[in-house]
Structure formats: structure tokens, C-alpha cells
N, C-alpha and C positions, 0 to 999 in steps of 0.2 A: 171761561173754555173750560170743560170740565168731561173726565170719563168715569162711569160709573166703575165699581169696584172690580164687579166680575167681569167685565174687560178690559182690565189693565194687564197690557202685555209691554211686553220690550219690543223694541223696533224688529223688523223683519232682517232687517241687515246687521242687527247685532248693535246699532250705535244707539246709546244712551245716553245723547246731549241735543241740545238745539243747536249750536254753533260748534264748540268746543267744550270737551272736560272741564276746562280749569277756567275759560269765560262765561261760561253760564251763571254761575253764583254771584258773579260780579254785573253781569248784565241785567239780571233779573231782580238787584237785590243790594248786591255785598258794594254797588259806587255809591247807592244811594246812603249805605249809612256813615261811609266815609265824607260824603258831602253835608250830610247834617250836621256831623261835630264841626266841620270848617265852617258852614253857616251859623251853626251856635256859638261858634268862637267870641262874635264879639260881643255876645250877652255874658260871656263868663270873663270880660275886661281885654279881652283880643280886640285885634285892629279891625275897623270898618272893611268889608270887602265889600262892598255894595259896586263900586267903581269899576270891579275886577270884571263884572259881567257886563262888558264893552267891547268894540271889535271883533274880532274873531270869537271870542267866547260867547257872545251875542249870537253870533250867527251860527255856531256849533249849535248850541241849544236849539232854536229857532229853529233848523235846518231838522236834527233827530225828532223836534214835535211835529213839525209838519210831514214829514215822511210818512210818521206813523199813520196820520191820514190819510195820506196818499195808497198807502198799502193795504189799509182796508177796504179802499174803494175796489182795487183791484181784484182783492180775494172776493169780495162780492157781487162784483159787476162782471169779471174776467172769465166765469164759465159758460157766459151763454144765455140767450134769452130763456132758456127752458129753466134752465137754476135760478133767474131771476123772477120769472113768473109764477114759480113755486112757493115764491117768498113775497109776494106781491105786495103785502100789506107795509112788511118793514123795509123794503126797497124800491118802492113806487110809490104807495098812498101816503105813507109817513113824507117823503118829501116833495111830494104833490102838496099836500096840506099845509105843509110852511112855506113852499113857496108861494102859494094861492093868499094865505093870511099876511106874507110880506108886501104883495101888490098890493092888498084892501089897506094897509098901514101907510105904504108909500103915496098910494093916492088919498089918502086920507091929510098925508101930511103937506101935498102941494095945495090945496084948499084951507088950509091952517086949523086944520082939527088936531090944535095941538093938546087939550086934554086927552083927546082918546087915543093918539098918539104915545106920548108920554107913559100914559096904563098900561098901553097896551105891550109896549117895548119895555117897560117895567116888568111886568108880568113874566115875558117870555124869558127876559134875562135871569129872572127869580128861578123861573124851571130849571135852566139850563144850571146853575150854581149848584141846585137845590140836587140835580142828577148829576152831578159829577163824581161826587164820593160814591154814589149807589155805582157808576160806571168803574172807577179804580179799585173798591171792593173786589166786586165782582171777577175782577181781571187777576187780581191776587189769588184769592180763590181757586180758579181757574190754573193760573201759572202752580200752583203747590201740587194741585191732584195732577195736574202734566207731569210734573217731576215725579211724581209718586210712578207712574205710570212707565217712564221712561226706566227707570230702576228697577223695575218688575216688584212693589212694594204694593202690597194690599193695607189700605189703610181699616183699620179698625172700626167696624160699623157702627159702634156705639159713638164713636170720637167723630164721624162726619158732619153730624149738624153742629157739634161744638167748634167745627175747623170752618165750617161755613159762616153759620150766625154769629159766630162770635167776633167776627168782624165787622156786623150793621152796626155798632154803637159808633165805629169810625164814619161811617157814614151820616149818621143822624148827628153827630157833632158839628158835621162840615155843614149840613142843611139849617141844624139849629142857629148859626152865624145867619144866614139869609132872612129865618122868620123871627128872630131877634132885634131886626133892627140894627145888624152890624154895619155901623157907619164906612168901614172897611170896604164891601164890595159896593164899588161905582163903577160903571163903564160909561166913560167920556161925560156928558150931561146928564145921562137919567141915573136914575134910581133903580137899585136892582136889590132891595131887601125891603121888607115888612115888620113892624112891629106887633105882632100879633102874640108872640110869644114874651114871658116874662125872663129877664136877662138872666135870671137864676136857673134858667133850663139848660143854658151851656154847662154851670157849675155841677149840675146835677149828672147830666150825660157824661162831662167829661170823669166823674166818678165811676161812673158805668165802664166807661170806655177803659179805664187804668182797669179794673178789675178784671175785663175781657183779656186786658194784655197780660196779667197775670195767668189767667186761665190758659190762655195762649200756649203758655211757656209749660206748663203741667201738662197739654195736649201733646206736645214734640215731646218732652222727656216720655210721657206712656207711650208713645208710637216707638221714642228709641229703645225702650225696654219690651215693647214686643217684639221687634225686629232683632233684635240684640246687636246694632248698630247705630251709632247716630243717622237721625234723617239727614238727608241731602240737604247741602247747603240753599241748593237753589229752591226748597221747601219753604225756610225758615226765612231766609232774608226777606225776602218779600212781606212776611208778615212785619218783622222788625223796621223796615222803611214806612209802612204803614202807621204802625202806633207813634214811631218818635216823630212823623212827621206831621198828623194832625192831635197827637196829644201837647208835643213840644214845637207848636212851629217857631221856627227861627223868624225873628224879627228882622228880615228883609226884604227889601222894596222887588227884587228880582226872585223873591220864592216863587210866584206862581210861573215864571218862563223856565228856574229850575226843575222845580217839581214836575211840569209838564213837559220836561227831557226826560227826566227819569223814567217816567210813566211810559214815555214814547221807546227808550232804550227797552224796557221790559218786554212791550208791546213786539217791537221790531226783531227781538231776539227768537218767539214762538215764530211771526211770519215768516223769518228766514229759513225753518226747518219745511213749514207747509210750502213755501214756493219752491224751495228746490226739490221737493217731492212733487211737486206738482210739475213740474219743467222736466223732470225726469221719464214723466207719466208721456210727455207730449213727445218726446224726445230731443229735445233741443240742448243745444251743447250749454252744459252749466253756468260759464262764464259771462257769457253773452245773456243768457237767462238771466241771471243775478244782475248784471249792470242794465239790461234794458228793463227788467220790473223795479228794481228802486230808483234807478235814477228819472224812469218815469211817475214813481212813487215822492218821490222828491221834488219834482218838477209840479205836481200837480198840488202836493200840500204847501208849498212854499207861494204857491197863488191865491191858494185859500187863505191861509194866515199870514200872509205878510202883502203881497205885492197887490191883490185887488182890495183891501181892506184900507192898505196904504192910498192906492188912488182914490178910493172912495173920498177919504177924510180929506185928502189934498184940495178936493173937489168941492167942498162944504162950503164952501167960502162963494163960490160962482153960482150956486143955485137954491132953491128956495125949501128944499128939505134938510138942510143939512149935513149932520152927521147920521142921520136915521138909517141910510142904508148900508152903512159899515156896521152899524148896530146890529140890522137884522142879517147881515151875511153873518154876524158871528153865532148869532143863534140857530140859525140854518144850518150853517158845516158841523155846531157842536151835538143839536140834536139829532140830525141826521147821522153822523157818526155814531150817536149811542144806538141809533136804530139799526145800522149796519150792523155792528159788533155783535148786539144780542140775535140778529139772523146768522152771520157765519160763525160762531163758536154755539150757537143751540138748537138750532134746526138742520137738518141736513146730515152733518158731521162728516161732510168730507173732509174738511181742515184738520178738524180734530183726529179723526184717522189716518193724514196724512203725518201729522206729529207723533203720534203715539206709535204706528205701526211702521210708518215709514213707505208706504204704498197702500195702494186703492186699486180697486177693480172698476176702471173708467164705466164699464159697462153696468156697473148696480146702481140701480137708480132708487132702490127703497133708501128712507132713512135709517141711518148707522145707528145700531144697537148703543144703549150706553150714553147717549149724550143728555148728561143732566141740565144743568142751566146755566148760563153765562149772562 
């Protein structure tokens, strides 16, 4: 989610935060830094904390991750048919194609075309994991730009490409683990990786990523020098989390769940402001709007992330196609989510305008200027 420099303005209400001034840096990155140190403790001789991600903590993490999926669908599809049809490729065509592919693969599974099913699901899962890093780094960059906008700060033009593309090696590093045959990327019985690149690729990209991490520090120092003030913590903490988790991933079985929740927390901080402004436009009572919106997002997300996959997995022993439907559901809702986000944060501009300006003219139908790239 990105706003171009010439349109970076503070909120019309004077508010310069997503949730609260003190909580924003923790929600978009600060909590992730603390969690990274905690998860990394066992590598430094500390206690093994894998068992801690169970019980209530497990459900909290799952709930945050699931709610961010549900929130994205409400932001995308809740504004009416006109908006949905104006973004029909991302919001209609992509999910339709994914559902169509899933039906074909499921039908093939019922007739015993195991090779076709395994290879098709393998490719789709590899696609999900390849795009996961892309999805994350685009959000990190967008959060940093929004934080600058909310603080009325103009990012020097020469630094914009460095801030944006300096994160791409993080994506490449994650994708390389899929395409070098990383044995750790497995979904149930399905392979999710290919050995198309030499293992040395990861070492090379790691060095490049580390260099970009150093470059990011230089960029933030230069921005601080230009502004004659420290860059807002909500700008640099997302970058710190990205480089820490991808460059030095903790050896931890719950990493995917924990990191997914941190990503969701960052997302929900932005969605909170967009939703509250949107509710005010509709004349809704703020607390009622918030509870109904995020309650619905939680229920929708948990249905997709946990309850439906669990039901499909538990029925695997009583049908002829095993866990194929659960794997396909995972593919569909992840790729659909990536498509949804590319739509609501890049095209139209309604949600970005709500976050940055604090309001939007509901009668204005043209695309908001300055929406850069999500």
C-alpha cells in the first residue's frame, strides 16, 4: 500500500497514526523484533520454546492470521458490485480460475490420475510459497510509505527506489528456498519445491540481502538527516523484522504460524484505520462497526484457515481423494488473498486515501491519484 510523495498529506482530522501513536510501531514491527529475539534464544543456548506455541497462544496466533484474511475480503468486496466489477480481473477472474483448476484437479483425483494431481498441486503450492515473500515485502514497503505520509514526511525522490527495491532480495531469498529443492517446504504428502537452482543460489542471495539490509540502514539515516529528525519507528521497524526473519530465520517449528501472525498484525493495524474511516462515511456507530467488521473478519478467516481445512483433512480417510481438497483450499485462499491485496491497495485508491487523509468523498469515482504499487 503506497502513496506517492506529492500526495503525502496528514489526516484531515490531524491524526497521524493507524491505531494509537504509541501502539503503531509495536503493531507494525516492534513486536516482531521482540519475538525474533525470543525465538532465536534457543540458537544461543536458551531454552527450547516450541511447546509454548500451544493452547491459548496457538489460538491467538491463528486468530490474528485468520482475521487478516477476512479483513482483506471485506475491504475488497464490501464496497458494492460497482467496485468489484471495476476490478474484475483480481476480484472475479482470478478466484474463478483458481476454483476451476481446483475442480479439475479434484475430479482427476477421483479417477485415480495420481501423477497429474500430485504434479499440479505441487506446482500450485510452489507458486504460493514463491509469492509469499513478494506479498510480504510489498506490504512492508507500503506500511513504511503510509507511516511517512501520516507524519507529513516527504521521502527524498532518489531514495524511493532504494526503499522499494531494496526489499526484493528478501523475496528472492524466500523463493530460492522453493526452487532449490528445500526439503523443509512440504504440505502434507505433497512436494512443494523444485531442484531447478543450485543450492549455492541461497548463499549468493543471502549475501545480497545482507548488503541490502545495510543499505536500508543508510537510507533511513539519510532520510533522518534530510528531515532533521528520526524517521518514525513505524517506518523502520517493518524493515527490521523483514531482514531479521528472512536473513536469520529462527530454528523453530512454529515459525510459519508466528511469522504469519506478525504479518497479520501489521496488516490489521492498517485495516483498522481504513475500516474506521469507512464506517464514519456510512454514519455507523464506531464501536458497533468495529465489532461487526472485525468479528466477521475473524469468523471468515478462521473458517478458511482452520475449520474448513480441518474438516477436509479429517474426512480424508473416508473418501477417495485424501487430503487433496485441503491442499487446494490452501492454494485458493492464499493466491486469492494475494490477488485481493494487489487490488485494494493499488487500484482505485479508496483504502489508501482513507488511511492517509482520514476521509474520502463517497461520490468520487475516479482512481485516486498517487497510488503507486502494492
